[in-house]
PDB file of the backbone (N, CA, C, O) and the ligand in Angstrom, with CONECT records:
HET     ZN  A 101       1
ATOM      1  N   MET A   1      -5.573 -13.672   3.819  1.00  0.00           N
ATOM      2  CA  MET A   1      -4.456 -12.861   3.328  1.00  0.00           C
ATOM      3  C   MET A   1      -3.154 -13.388   3.903  1.00  0.00           C
ATOM      4  O   MET A   1      -3.039 -13.587   5.112  1.00  0.00           O
ATOM      5  N   ARG A   2      -2.201 -13.608   3.065  1.00  0.00           N
ATOM      6  CA  ARG A   2      -0.907 -14.078   3.520  1.00  0.00           C
ATOM      7  C   ARG A   2       0.111 -12.958   3.382  1.00  0.00           C
ATOM      8  O   ARG A   2       0.390 -12.484   2.281  1.00  0.00           O
ATOM      9  N   ARG A   3       0.656 -12.547   4.508  1.00  0.00           N
ATOM     10  CA  ARG A   3       1.612 -11.440   4.487  1.00  0.00           C
ATOM     11  C   ARG A   3       3.022 -11.974   4.254  1.00  0.00           C
ATOM     12  O   ARG A   3       3.471 -12.894   4.937  1.00  0.00           O
ATOM     13  N   TYR A   4       3.700 -11.392   3.294  1.00  0.00           N
ATOM     14  CA  TYR A   4       5.081 -11.781   3.012  1.00  0.00           C
ATOM     15  C   TYR A   4       6.056 -10.649   3.313  1.00  0.00           C
ATOM     16  O   TYR A   4       7.269 -10.852   3.347  1.00  0.00           O
ATOM     17  N   TRP A   5       5.504  -9.444   3.532  1.00  0.00           N
ATOM     18  CA  TRP A   5       6.362  -8.286   3.771  1.00  0.00           C
ATOM     19  C   TRP A   5       6.623  -8.129   5.266  1.00  0.00           C
ATOM     20  O   TRP A   5       5.932  -8.721   6.095  1.00  0.00           O
ATOM     21  N   ALA A   6       7.613  -7.338   5.593  1.00  0.00           N
ATOM     22  CA  ALA A   6       7.935  -7.060   6.989  1.00  0.00           C
ATOM     23  C   ALA A   6       6.782  -6.294   7.617  1.00  0.00           C
ATOM     24  O   ALA A   6       6.377  -5.249   7.107  1.00  0.00           O
ATOM     25  N   LYS A   7       6.258  -6.800   8.703  1.00  0.00           N
ATOM     26  CA  LYS A   7       5.067  -6.212   9.308  1.00  0.00           C
ATOM     27  C   LYS A   7       5.294  -4.754   9.711  1.00  0.00           C
ATOM     28  O   LYS A   7       6.307  -4.402  10.317  1.00  0.00           O
ATOM     29  N   HIS A   8       4.311  -3.922   9.352  1.00  0.00           N
ATOM     30  CA  HIS A   8       4.394  -2.510   9.714  1.00  0.00           C
ATOM     31  C   HIS A   8       4.135  -2.351  11.212  1.00  0.00           C
ATOM     32  O   HIS A   8       3.216  -2.964  11.754  1.00  0.00           O
ATOM     33  N   PRO A   9       4.946  -1.527  11.879  1.00  0.00           N
ATOM     34  CA  PRO A   9       4.778  -1.372  13.331  1.00  0.00           C
ATOM     35  C   PRO A   9       3.456  -0.720  13.739  1.00  0.00           C
ATOM     36  O   PRO A   9       3.016  -0.881  14.878  1.00  0.00           O
ATOM     37  N   LYS A  10       2.824   0.009  12.829  1.00  0.00           N
ATOM     38  CA  LYS A  10       1.546   0.646  13.174  1.00  0.00           C
ATOM     39  C   LYS A  10       0.399  -0.128  12.555  1.00  0.00           C
ATOM     40  O   LYS A  10       0.377  -0.417  11.359  1.00  0.00           O
ATOM     41  N   LYS A  11      -0.559  -0.455  13.423  1.00  0.00           N
ATOM     42  CA  LYS A  11      -1.675  -1.311  13.034  1.00  0.00           C
ATOM     43  C   LYS A  11      -2.434  -0.789  11.805  1.00  0.00           C
ATOM     44  O   LYS A  11      -2.711  -1.540  10.870  1.00  0.00           O
ATOM     45  N   GLU A  12      -2.761   0.494  11.823  1.00  0.00           N
ATOM     46  CA  GLU A  12      -3.574   1.030  10.726  1.00  0.00           C
ATOM     47  C   GLU A  12      -2.785   1.064   9.409  1.00  0.00           C
ATOM     48  O   GLU A  12      -3.363   0.977   8.325  1.00  0.00           O
ATOM     49  N   LEU A  13      -1.474   1.190   9.519  1.00  0.00           N
ATOM     50  CA  LEU A  13      -0.668   1.197   8.296  1.00  0.00           C
ATOM     51  C   LEU A  13      -0.416  -0.219   7.792  1.00  0.00           C
ATOM     52  O   LEU A  13      -0.284  -0.449   6.590  1.00  0.00           O
ATOM     53  N   GLU A  14      -0.351  -1.142   8.709  1.00  0.00           N
ATOM     54  CA  GLU A  14      -0.271  -2.547   8.300  1.00  0.00           C
ATOM     55  C   GLU A  14      -1.551  -2.922   7.543  1.00  0.00           C
ATOM     56  O   GLU A  14      -1.504  -3.632   6.538  1.00  0.00           O
ATOM     57  N   ALA A  15      -2.688  -2.437   8.037  1.00  0.00           N
ATOM     58  CA  ALA A  15      -3.968  -2.674   7.361  1.00  0.00           C
ATOM     59  C   ALA A  15      -3.984  -2.025   5.979  1.00  0.00           C
ATOM     60  O   ALA A  15      -4.535  -2.577   5.026  1.00  0.00           O
ATOM     61  N   LEU A  16      -3.382  -0.865   5.886  1.00  0.00           N
ATOM     62  CA  LEU A  16      -3.290  -0.174   4.593  1.00  0.00           C
ATOM     63  C   LEU A  16      -2.474  -1.010   3.598  1.00  0.00           C
ATOM     64  O   LEU A  16      -2.870  -1.168   2.443  1.00  0.00           O
ATOM     65  N   LEU A  17      -1.358  -1.533   4.045  1.00  0.00           N
ATOM     66  CA  LEU A  17      -0.552  -2.408   3.177  1.00  0.00           C
ATOM     67  C   LEU A  17      -1.370  -3.637   2.763  1.00  0.00           C
ATOM     68  O   LEU A  17      -1.263  -4.121   1.636  1.00  0.00           O
ATOM     69  N   GLY A  18      -2.187  -4.129   3.700  1.00  0.00           N
ATOM     70  CA  GLY A  18      -3.061  -5.263   3.400  1.00  0.00           C
ATOM     71  C   GLY A  18      -4.037  -4.935   2.275  1.00  0.00           C
ATOM     72  O   GLY A  18      -4.331  -5.784   1.433  1.00  0.00           O
ATOM     73  N   GLU A  19      -4.535  -3.706   2.264  1.00  0.00           N
ATOM     74  CA  GLU A  19      -5.454  -3.284   1.196  1.00  0.00           C
ATOM     75  C   GLU A  19      -4.755  -3.314  -0.159  1.00  0.00           C
ATOM     76  O   GLU A  19      -5.330  -3.768  -1.149  1.00  0.00           O
ATOM     77  N   PHE A  20      -3.527  -2.835  -0.201  1.00  0.00           N
ATOM     78  CA  PHE A  20      -2.760  -2.878  -1.453  1.00  0.00           C
ATOM     79  C   PHE A  20      -2.552  -4.339  -1.877  1.00  0.00           C
ATOM     80  O   PHE A  20      -2.688  -4.691  -3.049  1.00  0.00           O
ATOM     81  N   HIS A  21      -2.226  -5.158  -0.907  1.00  0.00           N
ATOM     82  CA  HIS A  21      -1.998  -6.569  -1.189  1.00  0.00           C
ATOM     83  C   HIS A  21      -3.248  -7.227  -1.779  1.00  0.00           C
ATOM     84  O   HIS A  21      -3.169  -7.960  -2.765  1.00  0.00           O
ATOM     85  N   GLU A  22      -4.391  -6.958  -1.167  1.00  0.00           N
ATOM     86  CA  GLU A  22      -5.656  -7.525  -1.626  1.00  0.00           C
ATOM     87  C   GLU A  22      -5.988  -7.075  -3.049  1.00  0.00           C
ATOM     88  O   GLU A  22      -6.640  -7.793  -3.807  1.00  0.00           O
ATOM     89  N   ALA A  23      -5.528  -5.884  -3.390  1.00  0.00           N
ATOM     90  CA  ALA A  23      -5.790  -5.351  -4.720  1.00  0.00           C
ATOM     91  C   ALA A  23      -4.766  -5.860  -5.741  1.00  0.00           C
ATOM     92  O   ALA A  23      -4.784  -5.464  -6.907  1.00  0.00           O
ATOM     93  N   GLY A  24      -3.886  -6.734  -5.288  1.00  0.00           N
ATOM     94  CA  GLY A  24      -2.938  -7.338  -6.222  1.00  0.00           C
ATOM     95  C   GLY A  24      -1.616  -6.597  -6.354  1.00  0.00           C
ATOM     96  O   GLY A  24      -0.807  -6.900  -7.231  1.00  0.00           O
ATOM     97  N   TRP A  25      -1.406  -5.622  -5.474  1.00  0.00           N
ATOM     98  CA  TRP A  25      -0.158  -4.861  -5.531  1.00  0.00           C
ATOM     99  C   TRP A  25       0.974  -5.632  -4.867  1.00  0.00           C
ATOM    100  O   TRP A  25       0.766  -6.426  -3.949  1.00  0.00           O
ATOM    101  N   ARG A  26       2.167  -5.372  -5.357  1.00  0.00           N
ATOM    102  CA  ARG A  26       3.376  -5.959  -4.803  1.00  0.00           C
ATOM    103  C   ARG A  26       3.938  -5.008  -3.746  1.00  0.00           C
ATOM    104  O   ARG A  26       4.075  -3.811  -3.995  1.00  0.00           O
ATOM    105  N   ILE A  27       4.254  -5.527  -2.596  1.00  0.00           N
ATOM    106  CA  ILE A  27       4.780  -4.692  -1.523  1.00  0.00           C
ATOM    107  C   ILE A  27       6.245  -5.024  -1.295  1.00  0.00           C
ATOM    108  O   ILE A  27       6.613  -6.177  -1.075  1.00  0.00           O
ATOM    109  N   GLU A  28       7.066  -3.992  -1.352  1.00  0.00           N
ATOM    110  CA  GLU A  28       8.502  -4.193  -1.123  1.00  0.00           C
ATOM    111  C   GLU A  28       8.862  -3.736   0.273  1.00  0.00           C
ATOM    112  O   GLU A  28       8.387  -2.702   0.743  1.00  0.00           O
ATOM    113  N   ASN A  29       9.676  -4.487   0.912  1.00  0.00           N
ATOM    114  CA  ASN A  29      10.082  -4.158   2.271  1.00  0.00           C
ATOM    115  C   ASN A  29      10.767  -2.799   2.333  1.00  0.00           C
ATOM    116  O   ASN A  29      11.441  -2.378   1.393  1.00  0.00           O
ATOM    117  N   PRO A  30      10.578  -2.128   3.461  1.00  0.00           N
ATOM    118  CA  PRO A  30      11.052  -0.746   3.564  1.00  0.00           C
ATOM    119  C   PRO A  30      12.570  -0.631   3.553  1.00  0.00           C
ATOM    120  O   PRO A  30      13.296  -1.415   4.165  1.00  0.00           O
ATOM    121  N   LYS A  31      13.008   0.388   2.823  1.00  0.00           N
ATOM    122  CA  LYS A  31      14.386   0.825   2.933  1.00  0.00           C
ATOM    123  C   LYS A  31      14.287   2.204   3.564  1.00  0.00           C
ATOM    124  O   LYS A  31      13.624   3.084   3.015  1.00  0.00           O
ATOM    125  N   ARG A  32      14.910   2.402   4.668  1.00  0.00           N
ATOM    126  CA  ARG A  32      14.813   3.643   5.431  1.00  0.00           C
ATOM    127  C   ARG A  32      13.366   3.961   5.823  1.00  0.00           C
ATOM    128  O   ARG A  32      12.811   3.325   6.719  1.00  0.00           O
ATOM    129  N   LYS A  33      12.755   4.943   5.154  1.00  0.00           N
ATOM    130  CA  LYS A  33      11.483   5.451   5.684  1.00  0.00           C
ATOM    131  C   LYS A  33      10.219   4.987   4.972  1.00  0.00           C
ATOM    132  O   LYS A  33       9.113   5.311   5.404  1.00  0.00           O
ATOM    133  N   TYR A  34      10.366   4.248   3.908  1.00  0.00           N
ATOM    134  CA  TYR A  34       9.189   3.930   3.099  1.00  0.00           C
ATOM    135  C   TYR A  34       9.123   2.476   2.667  1.00  0.00           C
ATOM    136  O   TYR A  34      10.144   1.834   2.417  1.00  0.00           O
ATOM    137  N   TYR A  35       7.908   1.976   2.584  1.00  0.00           N
ATOM    138  CA  TYR A  35       7.632   0.773   1.809  1.00  0.00           C
ATOM    139  C   TYR A  35       7.379   1.249   0.379  1.00  0.00           C
ATOM    140  O   TYR A  35       6.919   2.371   0.168  1.00  0.00           O
ATOM    141  N   ARG A  36       7.674   0.409  -0.585  1.00  0.00           N
ATOM    142  CA  ARG A  36       7.298   0.704  -1.963  1.00  0.00           C
ATOM    143  C   ARG A  36       6.201  -0.272  -2.348  1.00  0.00           C
ATOM    144  O   ARG A  36       6.299  -1.469  -2.081  1.00  0.00           O
ATOM    145  N   VAL A  37       5.141   0.255  -2.984  1.00  0.00           N
ATOM    146  CA  VAL A  37       4.085  -0.624  -3.469  1.00  0.00           C
ATOM    147  C   VAL A  37       3.947  -0.446  -4.973  1.00  0.00           C
ATOM    148  O   VAL A  37       3.998   0.673  -5.484  1.00  0.00           O
ATOM    149  N   LYS A  38       3.773  -1.558  -5.676  1.00  0.00           N
ATOM    150  CA  LYS A  38       3.691  -1.517  -7.133  1.00  0.00           C
ATOM    151  C   LYS A  38       2.441  -2.231  -7.607  1.00  0.00           C
ATOM    152  O   LYS A  38       2.106  -3.319  -7.138  1.00  0.00           O
ATOM    153  N   CYS A  39       1.762  -1.596  -8.545  1.00  0.00           N
ATOM    154  CA  CYS A  39       0.462  -2.096  -8.980  1.00  0.00           C
ATOM    155  C   CYS A  39       0.600  -3.281  -9.929  1.00  0.00           C
ATOM    156  O   CYS A  39       1.674  -3.530 -10.476  1.00  0.00           O
ATOM    157  N   PRO A  40      -0.500  -4.008 -10.117  1.00  0.00           N
ATOM    158  CA  PRO A  40      -0.455  -5.190 -10.988  1.00  0.00           C
ATOM    159  C   PRO A  40      -0.183  -4.858 -12.450  1.00  0.00           C
ATOM    160  O   PRO A  40       0.369  -5.696 -13.163  1.00  0.00           O
ATOM    161  N   CYS A  41      -0.546  -3.681 -12.920  1.00  0.00           N
ATOM    162  CA  CYS A  41      -0.328  -3.361 -14.339  1.00  0.00           C
ATOM    163  C   CYS A  41       1.082  -2.855 -14.595  1.00  0.00           C
ATOM    164  O   CYS A  41       1.525  -2.797 -15.742  1.00  0.00           O
ATOM    165  N   GLY A  42       1.791  -2.487 -13.532  1.00  0.00           N
ATOM    166  CA  GLY A  42       3.177  -2.075 -13.673  1.00  0.00           C
ATOM    167  C   GLY A  42       3.380  -0.592 -13.927  1.00  0.00           C
ATOM    168  O   GLY A  42       4.519  -0.134 -14.020  1.00  0.00           O
ATOM    169  N   GLU A  43       2.296   0.170 -14.040  1.00  0.00           N
ATOM    170  CA  GLU A  43       2.440   1.587 -14.359  1.00  0.00           C
ATOM    171  C   GLU A  43       2.324   2.501 -13.148  1.00  0.00           C
ATOM    172  O   GLU A  43       2.661   3.682 -13.226  1.00  0.00           O
ATOM    173  N   HIS A  44       1.857   1.969 -12.043  1.00  0.00           N
ATOM    174  CA  HIS A  44       1.621   2.805 -10.879  1.00  0.00           C
ATOM    175  C   HIS A  44       2.403   2.306  -9.680  1.00  0.00           C
ATOM    176  O   HIS A  44       2.496   1.104  -9.429  1.00  0.00           O
ATOM    177  N   LYS A  45       2.953   3.240  -8.959  1.00  0.00           N
ATOM    178  CA  LYS A  45       3.630   2.871  -7.727  1.00  0.00           C
ATOM    179  C   LYS A  45       3.553   4.006  -6.723  1.00  0.00           C
ATOM    180  O   LYS A  45       3.257   5.151  -7.067  1.00  0.00           O
ATOM    181  N   LYS A  46       3.823   3.666  -5.498  1.00  0.00           N
ATOM    182  CA  LYS A  46       3.721   4.659  -4.434  1.00  0.00           C
ATOM    183  C   LYS A  46       4.636   4.270  -3.287  1.00  0.00           C
ATOM    184  O   LYS A  46       4.981   3.104  -3.095  1.00  0.00           O
ATOM    185  N   SER A  47       5.015   5.293  -2.531  1.00  0.00           N
ATOM    186  CA  SER A  47       5.746   5.041  -1.295  1.00  0.00           C
ATOM    187  C   SER A  47       4.756   5.074  -0.143  1.00  0.00           C
ATOM    188  O   SER A  47       3.876   5.934  -0.101  1.00  0.00           O
ATOM    189  N   VAL A  48       4.894   4.148   0.785  1.00  0.00           N
ATOM    190  CA  VAL A  48       4.058   4.170   1.984  1.00  0.00           C
ATOM    191  C   VAL A  48       4.972   4.436   3.175  1.00  0.00           C
ATOM    192  O   VAL A  48       5.890   3.667   3.461  1.00  0.00           O
ATOM    193  N   HIS A  49       4.701   5.537   3.857  1.00  0.00           N
ATOM    194  CA  HIS A  49       5.557   5.970   4.964  1.00  0.00           C
ATOM    195  C   HIS A  49       5.584   4.979   6.116  1.00  0.00           C
ATOM    196  O   HIS A  49       4.612   4.269   6.374  1.00  0.00           O
ATOM    197  N   ILE A  50       6.705   4.948   6.792  1.00  0.00           N
ATOM    198  CA  ILE A  50       6.795   4.207   8.042  1.00  0.00           C
ATOM    199  C   ILE A  50       6.081   4.994   9.146  1.00  0.00           C
ATOM    200  O   ILE A  50       5.333   4.429   9.945  1.00  0.00           O
ATOM    201  N   SER A  51       6.323   6.285   9.173  1.00  0.00           N
ATOM    202  CA  SER A  51       5.692   7.102  10.220  1.00  0.00           C
ATOM    203  C   SER A  51       5.201   8.431   9.654  1.00  0.00           C
ATOM    204  O   SER A  51       5.843   9.467   9.824  1.00  0.00           O
ATOM    205  N   PRO A  52       4.049   8.385   8.976  1.00  0.00           N
ATOM    206  CA  PRO A  52       3.483   9.605   8.397  1.00  0.00           C
ATOM    207  C   PRO A  52       3.042  10.597   9.470  1.00  0.00           C
ATOM    208  O   PRO A  52       2.559  10.200  10.531  1.00  0.00           O
ATOM    209  N   SER A  53       3.209  11.880   9.192  1.00  0.00           N
ATOM    210  CA  SER A  53       2.788  12.897  10.162  1.00  0.00           C
ATOM    211  C   SER A  53       1.346  13.332   9.914  1.00  0.00           C
ATOM    212  O   SER A  53       0.689  13.866  10.807  1.00  0.00           O
ATOM    213  N   ASP A  54       0.864  13.102   8.709  1.00  0.00           N
ATOM    214  CA  ASP A  54      -0.496  13.483   8.350  1.00  0.00           C
ATOM    215  C   ASP A  54      -1.508  12.527   8.988  1.00  0.00           C
ATOM    216  O   ASP A  54      -1.462  11.323   8.737  1.00  0.00           O
ATOM    217  N   PRO A  55      -2.424  13.057   9.814  1.00  0.00           N
ATOM    218  CA  PRO A  55      -3.420  12.190  10.461  1.00  0.00           C
ATOM    219  C   PRO A  55      -4.376  11.532   9.458  1.00  0.00           C
ATOM    220  O   PRO A  55      -4.996  10.515   9.768  1.00  0.00           O
ATOM    221  N   ASN A  56      -4.494  12.107   8.267  1.00  0.00           N
ATOM    222  CA  ASN A  56      -5.374  11.539   7.247  1.00  0.00           C
ATOM    223  C   ASN A  56      -4.630  10.663   6.244  1.00  0.00           C
ATOM    224  O   ASN A  56      -5.159  10.305   5.192  1.00  0.00           O
ATOM    225  N   TYR A  57      -3.410  10.334   6.590  1.00  0.00           N
ATOM    226  CA  TYR A  57      -2.555   9.627   5.637  1.00  0.00           C
ATOM    227  C   TYR A  57      -3.168   8.322   5.118  1.00  0.00           C
ATOM    228  O   TYR A  57      -3.168   8.063   3.914  1.00  0.00           O
ATOM    229  N   VAL A  58      -3.688   7.510   6.035  1.00  0.00           N
ATOM    230  CA  VAL A  58      -4.250   6.219   5.633  1.00  0.00           C
ATOM    231  C   VAL A  58      -5.454   6.432   4.712  1.00  0.00           C
ATOM    232  O   VAL A  58      -5.576   5.801   3.661  1.00  0.00           O
ATOM    233  N   LYS A  59      -6.332   7.332   5.131  1.00  0.00           N
ATOM    234  CA  LYS A  59      -7.537   7.621   4.348  1.00  0.00           C
ATOM    235  C   LYS A  59      -7.180   8.142   2.948  1.00  0.00           C
ATOM    236  O   LYS A  59      -7.732   7.699   1.941  1.00  0.00           O
ATOM    237  N   ASN A  60      -6.254   9.081   2.917  1.00  0.00           N
ATOM    238  CA  ASN A  60      -5.864   9.675   1.641  1.00  0.00           C
ATOM    239  C   ASN A  60      -5.176   8.664   0.718  1.00  0.00           C
ATOM    240  O   ASN A  60      -5.399   8.658  -0.493  1.00  0.00           O
ATOM    241  N   THR A  61      -4.349   7.823   1.305  1.00  0.00           N
ATOM    242  CA  THR A  61      -3.642   6.839   0.487  1.00  0.00           C
ATOM    243  C   THR A  61      -4.609   5.791  -0.051  1.00  0.00           C
ATOM    244  O   THR A  61      -4.461   5.313  -1.176  1.00  0.00           O
ATOM    245  N   LEU A  62      -5.603   5.439   0.767  1.00  0.00           N
ATOM    246  CA  LEU A  62      -6.625   4.495   0.300  1.00  0.00           C
ATOM    247  C   LEU A  62      -7.427   5.081  -0.853  1.00  0.00           C
ATOM    248  O   LEU A  62      -7.689   4.393  -1.839  1.00  0.00           O
ATOM    249  N   SER A  63      -7.817   6.344  -0.737  1.00  0.00           N
ATOM    250  CA  SER A  63      -8.593   6.921  -1.844  1.00  0.00           C
ATOM    251  C   SER A  63      -7.728   7.036  -3.093  1.00  0.00           C
ATOM    252  O   SER A  63      -8.224   6.921  -4.214  1.00  0.00           O
ATOM    253  N   TRP A  64      -6.446   7.262  -2.895  1.00  0.00           N
ATOM    254  CA  TRP A  64      -5.539   7.261  -4.053  1.00  0.00           C
ATOM    255  C   TRP A  64      -5.551   5.888  -4.727  1.00  0.00           C
ATOM    256  O   TRP A  64      -5.628   5.783  -5.951  1.00  0.00           O
ATOM    257  N   LEU A  65      -5.475   4.847  -3.911  1.00  0.00           N
ATOM    258  CA  LEU A  65      -5.488   3.475  -4.455  1.00  0.00           C
ATOM    259  C   LEU A  65      -6.762   3.227  -5.263  1.00  0.00           C
ATOM    260  O   LEU A  65      -6.713   2.698  -6.373  1.00  0.00           O
ATOM    261  N   TYR A  66      -7.910   3.622  -4.683  1.00  0.00           N
ATOM    262  CA  TYR A  66      -9.191   3.370  -5.348  1.00  0.00           C
ATOM    263  C   TYR A  66      -9.321   4.142  -6.657  1.00  0.00           C
ATOM    264  O   TYR A  66     -10.074   3.742  -7.545  1.00  0.00           O
ATOM    265  N   ARG A  67      -8.598   5.231  -6.776  1.00  0.00           N
ATOM    266  CA  ARG A  67      -8.663   6.044  -7.997  1.00  0.00           C
ATOM    267  C   ARG A  67      -7.794   5.508  -9.132  1.00  0.00           C
ATOM    268  O   ARG A  67      -7.942   5.952 -10.271  1.00  0.00           O
ATOM    269  N   GLN A  68      -6.907   4.582  -8.859  1.00  0.00           N
ATOM    270  CA  GLN A  68      -6.019   4.101  -9.906  1.00  0.00           C
ATOM    271  C   GLN A  68      -6.814   3.325 -10.946  1.00  0.00           C
ATOM    272  O   GLN A  68      -7.659   2.500 -10.600  1.00  0.00           O
ATOM    273  N   PRO A  69      -6.544   3.586 -12.212  1.00  0.00           N
ATOM    274  CA  PRO A  69      -7.336   2.966 -13.279  1.00  0.00           C
ATOM    275  C   PRO A  69      -7.267   1.437 -13.267  1.00  0.00           C
ATOM    276  O   PRO A  69      -8.195   0.776 -13.733  1.00  0.00           O
ATOM    277  N   CYS A  70      -6.201   0.880 -12.750  1.00  0.00           N
ATOM    278  CA  CYS A  70      -6.067  -0.573 -12.750  1.00  0.00           C
ATOM    279  C   CYS A  70      -6.630  -1.188 -11.474  1.00  0.00           C
ATOM    280  O   CYS A  70      -6.519  -2.399 -11.286  1.00  0.00           O
ATOM    281  N   TYR A  71      -7.233  -0.387 -10.588  1.00  0.00           N
ATOM    282  CA  TYR A  71      -7.679  -0.906  -9.299  1.00  0.00           C
ATOM    283  C   TYR A  71      -8.681  -2.044  -9.430  1.00  0.00           C
ATOM    284  O   TYR A  71      -8.507  -3.097  -8.817  1.00  0.00           O
ATOM    285  N   GLN A  72      -9.733  -1.842 -10.227  1.00  0.00           N
ATOM    286  CA  GLN A  72     -10.768  -2.877 -10.358  1.00  0.00           C
ATOM    287  C   GLN A  72     -10.224  -4.150 -10.996  1.00  0.00           C
ATOM    288  O   GLN A  72     -10.553  -5.259 -10.577  1.00  0.00           O
ATOM    289  N   GLU A  73      -9.390  -3.975 -12.014  1.00  0.00           N
ATOM    290  CA  GLU A  73      -8.826  -5.141 -12.705  1.00  0.00           C
ATOM    291  C   GLU A  73      -7.968  -5.987 -11.780  1.00  0.00           C
ATOM    292  O   GLU A  73      -7.979  -7.216 -11.839  1.00  0.00           O
ATOM    293  N   GLY A  74      -7.219  -5.289 -10.917  1.00  0.00           N
ATOM    294  CA  GLY A  74      -6.305  -6.009 -10.048  1.00  0.00           C
ATOM    295  C   GLY A  74      -6.984  -6.652  -8.856  1.00  0.00           C
ATOM    296  O   GLY A  74      -6.419  -7.537  -8.213  1.00  0.00           O
ATOM    297  N   ARG A  75      -8.182  -6.212  -8.564  1.00  0.00           N
ATOM    298  CA  ARG A  75      -8.920  -6.693  -7.410  1.00  0.00           C
ATOM    299  C   ARG A  75      -9.173  -8.192  -7.505  1.00  0.00           C
ATOM    300  O   ARG A  75      -9.581  -8.681  -8.558  1.00  0.00           O
ATOM    301  N   ARG A  76      -8.946  -8.904  -6.460  1.00  0.00           N
ATOM    302  CA  ARG A  76      -9.199 -10.342  -6.497  1.00  0.00           C
ATOM    303  C   ARG A  76      -9.660 -10.854  -5.158  1.00  0.00           C
ATOM    304  O   ARG A  76      -9.919 -12.048  -5.009  1.00  0.00           O
TER     305      ARG A  76
HETATM  306 ZN    ZN A 101      -1.580   0.184 -12.456  1.00  0.00          ZN2+
END
């Protein structure tokens, strides 16, 4: 995996961004509090927090990713 985005200060969230990357999503560097991630089909996007307060944030965001209809197609 080749990272082109600004590294996330939290290890588990950096890994989360890596999952989006592996699935073919485009990661935009953070402006203020969020990274923006955009899916390969162009119809889905999400904000990824710099410092989420929810302890299940990584888990929940990953399951959201897996539920996207374009997830399998974008996988590489
Ligand atoms: Zn999509």
